[in-house]
Every structure is written in structure tokens, then in C-alpha cells.
C-alpha positions in Angstrom: 47.5 102.4 4.1 49.5 99.1 4.2 53.2 98.7 3.6 54.9 95.4 3.0 58.0 94.0 4.6 60.6 92.8 2.2 59.6 95.3 -0.5 63.1 96.6 -0.9 66.3 95.1 -2.4 67.0 91.9 -0.4 70.8 92.3 -0.4 70.8 95.9 0.5 68.1 95.4 3.2 70.0 92.7 4.9 73.2 94.7 4.8 71.4 97.5 6.5 69.8 95.3 9.1 73.1 93.6 10.0 75.1 96.8 9.5 77.7 95.0 7.2 78.2 98.2 5.1 77.8 101.0 7.7 78.8 104.3 6.2 80.2 107.2 8.1 79.5 110.8 7.5 81.8 112.7 5.2 83.8 115.6 6.5 81.8 118.8 6.7 78.5 116.9 6.4 75.8 116.6 9.1 76.4 113.7 11.5 74.1 111.2 9.7 74.0 107.5 10.2 71.6 104.7 9.6 70.5 104.7 13.3 69.7 108.4 13.2 67.7 108.0 10.0 65.8 105.0 11.4 65.0 106.8 14.7 63.7 109.8 12.7 61.5 107.5 10.7 60.2 105.8 13.9 59.4 109.1 15.4 57.4 110.2 12.4 55.5 106.9 12.2 54.7 107.0 15.9 53.3 110.5 15.6 51.4 110.3 12.4 51.4 106.7 11.1 53.0 105.3 8.0 51.1 107.7 5.8 53.4 110.4 7.1 56.6 108.5 6.3 58.7 109.5 3.3 62.3 110.0 2.7 61.6 113.7 2.3 59.8 114.0 5.6 62.6 112.1 7.4 65.2 114.3 5.8 63.3 117.5 6.9 63.1 116.2 10.4 66.9 115.8 10.4 67.5 119.1 8.7 69.3 117.6 5.6 68.5 117.3 1.9 66.6 114.2 0.8 69.4 113.0 -1.3 71.7 112.9 1.7 69.7 110.0 3.1 70.3 107.7 0.1 74.0 107.4 1.0 72.8 105.4 4.0 69.3 104.0 3.2 68.5 103.0 -0.4 64.8 103.8 0.0 61.5 103.7 1.9 61.1 99.9 1.7 64.4 99.2 3.2 63.9 101.9 5.9 60.6 100.3 7.0 62.3 97.0 7.3 65.0 98.4 9.6 62.4 100.4 11.5 60.3 97.2 12.2 63.5 95.3 13.3 64.7 98.1 15.5 61.5 98.4 17.6 61.5 94.7 18.4 64.3 95.4 20.9 61.8 97.2 23.2 60.1 93.9 24.1 61.1 92.4 27.5 63.2 89.4 27.8 62.3 88.4 31.4 62.6 84.7 32.1 59.5 83.2 33.7 58.8 79.7 34.9 56.3 77.6 33.0 55.3 77.7 29.4 51.9 79.1 30.0 53.3 82.0 32.1 56.0 82.5 29.4 53.4 82.8 26.6 51.3 85.1 28.7 54.4 87.3 29.2 55.2 87.2 25.5 51.6 88.1 24.5 51.5 91.1 26.9 54.9 92.4 25.8 53.8 92.2 22.1 50.6 94.0 22.9 52.5 96.7 24.6 54.8 96.9 21.6 51.8 97.6 19.3 50.5 100.2 21.6 53.8 102.0 21.6 54.1 101.8 17.8 50.6 101.4 16.3 52.0 101.8 12.8 53.3 98.2 13.1 49.7 97.2 12.3 50.1 99.0 9.0 53.0 96.7 8.0 52.0 93.5 6.4 54.6 90.7 6.9 54.7 89.7 3.3 58.2 88.3 3.9 60.0 87.5 7.0 63.0 89.9 7.0 65.4 88.4 9.6 67.3 91.2 11.3 69.2 91.0 14.6 66.4 92.3 16.7 63.7 90.1 15.1 66.1 87.0 15.5 66.7 87.8 19.2 63.1 88.2 19.9 62.1 85.1 18.1 64.8 83.1 19.8 63.7 84.3 23.3 60.0 83.6 22.6 60.8 80.0 21.3 63.1 79.2 24.3 60.2 79.2 26.7 58.6 76.5 24.6 61.6 74.3 24.2 61.6 70.9 25.9 57.8 70.7 26.7 57.1 68.0 24.2 56.3 69.9 21.0 58.1 69.5 17.7 60.1 72.4 16.3 57.3 73.1 13.8 54.7 73.0 16.5 56.7 75.4 18.7 56.7 77.9 15.8 53.0 77.3 15.1 52.0 77.8 18.8 54.0 81.0 19.0 52.5 82.3 15.7 49.0 81.4 17.0 49.5 83.6 20.1 51.1 86.5 18.3 48.3 86.4 15.7 45.8 86.8 18.5 47.8 89.7 19.9 47.9 91.5 16.6 44.1 91.1 16.2 43.5 92.4 19.7 45.9 95.3 19.1 43.9 96.2 16.0 40.7 96.4 18.2 42.4 98.5 20.8 43.9 100.9 18.2 40.6 101.2 16.3 38.8 102.1 19.6 41.5 104.8 20.4 41.4 106.2 16.9 37.6 106.4 16.9 37.4 108.1 20.2 40.1 110.6 19.1 38.4 111.4 15.7 34.8 111.6 17.0 35.6 113.1 20.4 33.3 110.6 22.0 34.1 107.7 24.3 32.2 104.5 23.5 30.1 105.0 26.5 29.2 108.5 25.4 28.3 107.3 21.9 26.0 104.6 23.3 24.4 107.1 25.7 23.5 109.1 22.7 22.3 106.2 20.6 20.2 104.3 23.3 17.1 106.7 23.3 16.7 106.1 19.5 17.3 102.4 19.8 14.7 102.1 22.5 12.0 103.2 19.9 12.9 100.8 17.2 14.5 97.7 19.0 12.0 95.1 20.1 13.6 92.8 22.7 10.7 90.3 22.2 11.8 89.9 18.6 15.5 89.5 19.4 15.4 87.9 22.9 18.8 86.3 23.0 20.6 89.3 21.4 18.8 91.6 23.9 19.7 89.5 26.9 23.3 88.9 25.9 23.8 92.5 24.8 22.5 93.8 28.1 24.8 91.5 30.0 27.8 92.6 27.9 26.9 96.2 28.3 26.7 95.9 32.1 30.0 93.9 32.3 32.0 96.2 30.1 30.0 99.5 30.0 30.3 99.0 26.2 29.2 96.8 23.4 32.7 95.5 23.0 35.8 95.4 25.2 39.1 94.9 23.3 40.8 94.3 26.7 38.4 91.5 27.7 38.6 90.0 24.2 42.4 89.9 24.5 42.4 88.2 27.9 39.6 85.9 27.1 41.0 84.8 23.8 44.5 84.4 25.2 43.1 82.1 28.0 41.3 79.9 25.5 44.3 79.6 23.2 46.5 78.6 26.2 44.0 76.0 27.2 44.1 74.6 23.7 47.9 74.5 23.8 47.7 72.7 27.1 45.6 70.0 25.4 48.2 69.7 22.7 51.0 69.3 25.1 49.0 66.8 27.1 48.6 64.5 24.0 52.4 64.5 23.7 52.8 63.5 27.3 50.0 60.9 27.2 49.6 59.7 23.6 46.3 58.0 22.8 46.5 54.2 22.8 
């Protein structure tokens, strides 16, 4: 199930994000607020994914009628946008020296964010919905790239390259966790069960390179694939490429 950012009314979404039209509870009504509704939505999504998210489920978790929510949040589309913005505040803002160290820190903080809130992977960023937390996070992540010789467009592209790798790695980690939970088998247990059959049908002489490399990978990771290794290896390669780009700015070709 994929939801899309920016699917709600733009004006109402931005008013919610920036709290320009915050409503207060009416006398005698439950103490509702945008923040309480958003936190309830995040809790539901954290527990059961976005498939569990609906205005009705949020209302039930708060002990109110569904229609009560619409005084504060126009609909599910706007709610998801505010949820996405809200969780961005959880990423660290530690200042580290050096652009490479900064991007490594940013990558690991974003990976941790996906692990805390896997439902973020079910939200397609169809449109950039700029809320206060998204803006603060983006500004912090760019500041570590400022003044190293890249243009403003290149700074944005470098950051998006790293964050795209993080998202892809997070998908692998999440898929592995879900598979283990749903099957009741770890990756190692699955392969232990599969190997006896494979040994009867897989001919190493016919697939010599695949056999050699597969054995090396299995010994190294105790699995056919390691999302953690893929994340670290890919990040290192990306950072090396960025270093080459920066070097061309410092020492342009004659």
C-alpha cells in the first residue's frame, strides 16, 4: 500500500503544518488537538503500517467520534503529511567536522528514522510538502555541505543521492525483518533448510563464478545478502564519488 504526500488540499495542509489555524477544544468536548491526532496516527502506523491508518481508527484510539477529528484535520491525506513532517524532528542535529563525516552521520540518522517508523517507506514523496520539521532537517543536512566547492544545485543533488541510498537500504532491512516475522525463520534458518535440496540440483561446475562468489558471500555474511553490509558499502562508494566531484571543483581540469 502506497500513500502519496501532497494528496490533500494544499492550503489546508500548509495551514496544519505551520499551525496557522490551530483550533482549540470546545467547552465540554475531549481535549483534542492537531498534535494529539497526529501522535495517534503515528502510533497506529508504527504498530500496523499505513494500511491500519484511517480517520475512524484514529478517532477510536482517542475515544472520540470520527467526525470530531475533522474540526482539526480535514482528512487522511493532510494527516499523513503532518505525520511525515512530525517524525522528522527525531533525527539528530549533531554538528560534526568534515563533509564526509557529516553525510555519514546524516545517512545513519535517516536510516534510524526509517527503522523507527517503517511506514515512511509506504509514503511516496509525490510532492515536497514543506513543513517546519522537514525544513529544519533539510537546512541542517545542507549546512554540512556549504562552502566545500559545490553549487547550490549540486549540494541538493548530493544530499538526495545519499538519502536515496538510505531509503533503498531501509527497504532491504525492513523486508528482511518482515520476512522473518511472517515466516518465523531467520535467513540462516531458511538457507539451512534449502541447502540440502540445492546440493542435489546445483552444479558448481556449470556456474563456477556464481558458486565461488556465493560461497564467499555466505561465509562473510552468513546469508545470501546482508542489508547492513549493502548500506555501509554503498555509502562508502557514494562518498568516494562525491569526493571526486569536490576534487574537480578544487582542481579543475586544464
